[in-house]
Residue, then its C-alpha position, 0 to 999 in steps of 0.5 A: m272400254t274392253t273387259k281387260e280395261t275394266e278389270q284394270n280400272a276396278l278397285m281392290t279393297t283391303t281391310i285392316r285393323v290397327l290400334k287407334e294410337h297407330s292409325s294416324f301414322l298409317y294415314f300419314t304414310f298413305e297420304a305421303s304415298e300420294g296416288i297409291a291408295f285412298y282410305s276410309t275408316k269404317e264407322d263401326s270402329a268408332g269409340m273402339p280402341y282400334r280402327d278398321i280401315e279400308l284401303n282402296h286401290t287399283p290392281e297395279y298398286n296392289e304390290a305397293v300397298i302390300s309392301i307398305l303394310n308389311k313395312l308398317s307391320e314391323r313397327f306395329t301390329i296390323d290385322w288383315l281383315e279382308s283382302 
């Protein structure tokens, strides 16, 4: 495997924060967009009124992930913690 192939296969992580009441819609949206990204809820947000969510995706889907998040941010607030 070449370095370029390794970089293309590397995962990118985007960490966001949404209110707990909006998290299920965000989860549903990414599940419906099968194969674009997978997510996990950071445990340190358990019991809080918000959810910190890590979205993992390959570089070729970065624009799609950002586009989905931008569209969702028209419906509710999304705080970008890391990208």
